[in-house]
N, C-alpha and C positions, 0 to 999 in steps of 0.2 A: 326816376330816385320816388319809392314809395313815400306815400304821406301816413303819419301816425295816425290812430284812431281818435274817433270824436270822445273827448273825456266824458267817462262815465257819472254819474251823479254822486256817486259813493268815494269817486276818486277826491285826494288832496292835491291838486296841481301846483308845483310850487317850482321844482327842477326844470318839470316839463312844460310848463306852462304855454312857452312859445315854440316848442315842438310842431313841424308843420309850416312856420312863418320864415320865408327864405329869407326876407329881410333881415330878420333876427341874427342871423349870422354876417351880416355886414358890422364894421364899426360903428357908422353914422346910426345903423337901427338899432344897435345894442345901447347907445348912449340915448337915443329915444326912448327905450324902454327903462331909462334910470341906470344904464349900466355904468359901471366904474364910480359910480357915486360912493359905495362901499369902501372902496379902496381909497378915496380921497379921505373918507372917514377915518379909515383906519390910520392914515400916515400922519392924520393929526393927535394920534394917541404914542403914547409910551409901547415899545412891542410889548411888554409884560402885561399890559392893560386887555391889549388884544388877545393875549394868552388867556388871560382870565376871563374873558367874555366868553368864549368857547368854551373853556372849561364849565362855566357855569350853564351854558346850554345846553349840557350833556350829551353834544355832538359824539357817536361814537364811528369807529372808521366802516365806510362803507364797502370795503374790499374783500372781508371775510371773517377778519380776527373780531371785530368790534372792540378794538382798543380805544379807550377815553383819547378824543384829539387833542384836546386841551392839555392833558397830562401827557402826551406823546411831546407836544411842543417843547414843555415846558422841561423836558431832559436835557435839551441842548443847553452848552455852557453859557453862562449868562456873560463871561468876559471872552472876549474876541482875541483870544491868542493866534487862532488859528482863521482859515475862511471855513464859513459854514456853507452847506449846500442843501436845497431841496429835491428829492426826487419824485416826481409823480409818476405812479404805477397806471398808465393807460393800455397795459399790456391785455387786459380781460381775456385771459385763454382758459377759464374755467368753462367745461361745456356745459349748456343751458343757458349762460348768462350772457345778455346783449344789452344792458343798460349803458353802458361808458360811451359805446361808440355812437349812441345815439346823442348823448349829450355832446359831444365833438361834432356830430355830423348835423346839427341843428342849432346847438348855443355854444359855438367855440369861445366866444367871450367870456361866458361865465366862467369854464375852465380857467381862461387866461388871469381873470381878475380874482378868482379864488387862490390861483397861484399865487400873485403877485401880493397878495394879503397875508398868506401863510408866510412867503419869505420875507417881508418885514416884519412879521411876529418871531421868527427865528432867528431873524438877524442875518439872513442868508442873502449871498451877493448872485449866485449863479442857481438856476433851476434848469434841472432837464426833466422833460415829459417826453417819456417813455412808451413808445406807440407799438402795437403789434404789427408786425409787417405785414398781415395781412388786409389792413385798414388801408386800402389806397386811397378810400373816398374821404374818409375821415381825417386822414393825414392830409389831401390835399387843401382841405375845408380850414384844418387847423394853422397850415403853412399859409395861408392867406389871411387868415384871422390875426395871427403874431406878425408878420409883415405890416399889415396896416395899423394895430395898435402900436406897435414901435416907431413908425412913421407918425404916429400921433405924440410921442414922448410920453406917452403912456407909464411905460416902466421905468422910466429914469435912468439909475445906474445899475438898476437889476437886468443882467444878463439872462435869456430864457433859450433854451436850446431843444430842438425837436429831435430826439433820438429814436430812429427805425430800428426796432428788434429784427429779428432772423424766422419769427417763427414757432420757438420753443418755449412749450408748456411751463416747464420750471421756471423761466424768466419772469414770470408773473410771481416769483418767490421773491422778499426783498433785497434780500443779499444776493442772489443768483442774479437778477436785474441790478445789481450795481457794479458787479463783475462784469457783467456784457458794456456795460456803459464804457469801463475801463478798457476794452476791447479783448478780456479775457474769456476762456470758455464759461457757460452760463452753469455753474457748479455752486449751489448754495455754500454760505461759511460758516463755520462752528460759531456760536455765540455763548459766552462775550469772547471777545469785545461787542458791544452792541453799536449799532449806527450812528448813535449820538454821540457816542466816543471816538470810534473809529469807524467810518461808511465810505463812501466813494473817495476814490483817492486817498485813502484813511484818514480823512477828514470829517467833522461833527457833522451828521447828515440827518434828515428825517425825512420819512418816504409816507406820503399820501396816497387814496385812491384818489381818481376822477369825481365821482359821485360825492365824496367828503368834501372836496373844495370848493366842488361846485354849489354844496350848501352853505357855507361860509359866508359868502356875500349876503345872503337872505338874514343871517344870524345878526351882524354888524348893522343891518339897516331896520330889522324891526326887534332886533333885543334878544337877549338871552333869554328872559322869562317867556317871550310869545313863544319861541322855537321849545321850549321846555315844557311850555301847556302843549304842543301837539303830542300827546301819549293817549291812547285808549285805555291801557292796562298796567305794565309796569311802569315806574316812575324812573328808572334807569335805561330804558329805551324810549328817546324822544324823537322828536320830528318826523318828517316824513321818510319812506323809503320807495325804490325804484323795482318792482320784480318784474322780471322777464319770465314770463310763461310760456311755454312751448309744450308739445305735445300733444295727447288727444283730447284738446280744448275746442269748441267751433272757433274761439276768437283769440288766437296767441298773439301776444303783443306784450309790449312794456306798461305795468299801470303803476302808476304812484299813489299810496295809500298811508295814511297816519300810522306810525308803531301799534301796534296792537290791534289790527285790524285780523278779523276772522277769514284765518286760511279758507275756509268753507266758503265764505261769500265771495271770496276774489276767483274762486273756480267754476261756483254753480251761478254768480250772479255777472261779475264783471266781465267772465270767460265765457258766457255763456251756455257751461256745463259740458257734458259729454258729445260725441256725434250720437246722432239720432240711433235709437235702440242700444245703446252701450252704457255702462256703468261704470263709476271709478273704484280703480282696485288698488291704486298706491299714489304716491307722489313722493318726488324728491323734492325739499323746501328751500336749500341752499345751494344750488349748483351741485355736479355729479359727484362729488369729494364728501358727502356728508351721509349720514345713515338715511334708509328708506322708510317711510311713514305708512304703514296701511291705511285701509279707508276709514276705521273709525279714528285713528289718531289725527289723521287728515281732517276731518271734519268737525274735531273739536279743538284743534290749534289754533293759538293766536299768533301773529306774525311780528314777535318782538322777539329780543336775543332770548330771553328767559322764558316766552311762553312757546318757542319751539325746543330749545332744550327741557323741559318739563314733558313734552311728546318722545323725549328721544332721540332728537337729532339736533341739527344747527342752524340758525339764520344763514349764516355763508354770507355769499355775496350776493343771494337772491333770484338765486337762477331755479325758478320752478319748474319741474319737469313732471307731467301728469301724464298717469298711465291708466288705461280703461281695462275691462274685461278680458280683451282679446290679447292681452300682453303676455308673452313668454317670459316670465322675470329670471328664469336661468340663463336664456341668451340675451337678455339685457344685460345683465352683470356681469355676463363674460365679456359683452362689447367695452362696458366699462373699465374692467380689470385690463383687456388687452389695450385699453388706449394708455392707462398708466404705465404698462410696463413697455412699451414704445416710448414715452415721454419721460421716463426715469434718467437721471444723467450718469445712471451707473457708478457713482460716487460711494455709497453705502452698500454693503453685502446686503443686508435686509431687504433693502427695495430691490438693487437690480436682480436678485435670485429669487426674493419672494414675490414681486407681481410677475414675473415669469413663470415660476414654478405653478402661482394661481391660475394664471391664464390656461396652462395646458391642462391643469386637473380638471377647470370649466369646460373646456372643449372636449377632454375626453369624455367626461359628463353627457352632454349633448349627445356625442357621437354615440350614446346606447353602451360605452364600455366602461361605466364608472362602478366604483363599489361603495357598498355603505360605509365603508371607513373614509373614504375621499371626506367627508362632510365633516367630519371630525379633524382630518389632516387639514382642511381649509380653514376652520376655526384655529387651530393652532398656530399654522401659518400666519394667521392674523393677528395672533396674540403677539408674536415675535416679531412682527412687521409694525406694531402699533409703539410711538413713543421711544422708538431706539434708533433713531435714525437721525440726520443735521436738520434736514428739514421735513415736512411732514407729507412728500407725495405718497408714501409707502402706508403711512395712515389712511390716505386718501382713497386708495385701492381697497383696502382692508374693510372700511366702513359699510360702503353697498353688501360685500361680501357677506359678512357679518350678519347685519341686519336682515339682507335676503333670505340668508338661510333660516334665523330664528322667525320670521315672519310667513315665508312660503316654502318650508322645508318639503311639503307633499309635491311640490313641481319637481323639485331634485330628486326626491325618492321615485317619482314616477318614470322618469329618466334611468334611472339606476334598476329599476325592476322591469322596464320594458314596455311598462305603459304607455308611455308616448313615443310617437315616429322619433327614430335619431335623427338630428339637424348635423349635417355636415358643413364644418365652417374651413372657408377658404383662407 
């Protein structure tokens, strides 16, 4: 098992503080580090007060949407006419993202403590932690941590279940996740009704991401004002964020920085910049489903929700994929489109047909058989795939295609005009 990197002086280590410390995985080791104190603190409060503290902190969902966590909790019915459920999204299926598995790998009790606090806040009797099927190591570590904490009586009457997924990307979408837990095919549901009204098993439900819940104990122990103060730019983006950096950098890894940290510094300083002799070409800042940034946008982007939107993309899950000047952007965009075509649940026509058609056109262009009209066709297809389906999988396919054509159009035109050697893809 590999150990994480030594923290860079510009990192703000909070969630990642104990990464690499094997003893932090154990119940005794976690308690020794102050673990479960926040849970005791929360249980001494009324649930509504816990919700208010999280609201005041400005914590937003770290799974991709960035919705205010406390506000989401407040949507749960106050009257207990039906059982309440909490679902924890540990599926982490977004390409380029590998932060949640490290939280479960090194600090499983941080997730369990955050889960128990959230369950208290929304008055849930049952919590499901939905773990991606390929995460065999994190699953084993989580199972041991849950068994030990349960034996110590940490959770009281709260029932926490680990639910192993079967490896479908779409089950990272909250309503598909709930269908999967119920034993159904992992298809997204039409909303409304929203989960807080009718979620898993038709009961009021809240769904939170692993990183989101791991931050909650820190907010309880250190205070909402302290957490809110962790912001370098926008007051609407608070706390720290784990960024999974991969691609053409010298030191790919998870890095934890304060919201508003410059993307340029993350790439050049924390990650050591490009490989020798190469220069930065492009970057995807929030996992493969968000628009691509060119070099100028990357070097002027601040890593918070508002800063990334200003540059024309989204913070998403924080999966930073870096491309240097050796990258064939047409090929890389085709690979992304192919992934989404493969992972579509096929429920919506625009997604089922659109992702497959997009992939075929890109493969044709790469093979030297493309036409100039194909670029307009791709843009038109993307328009019809965006905002018109039950979930945003088809949007996720369209985002890199549209941004890629707009920012790297000459590379597409070179294939079409025969100025680039055709690439045959299997």
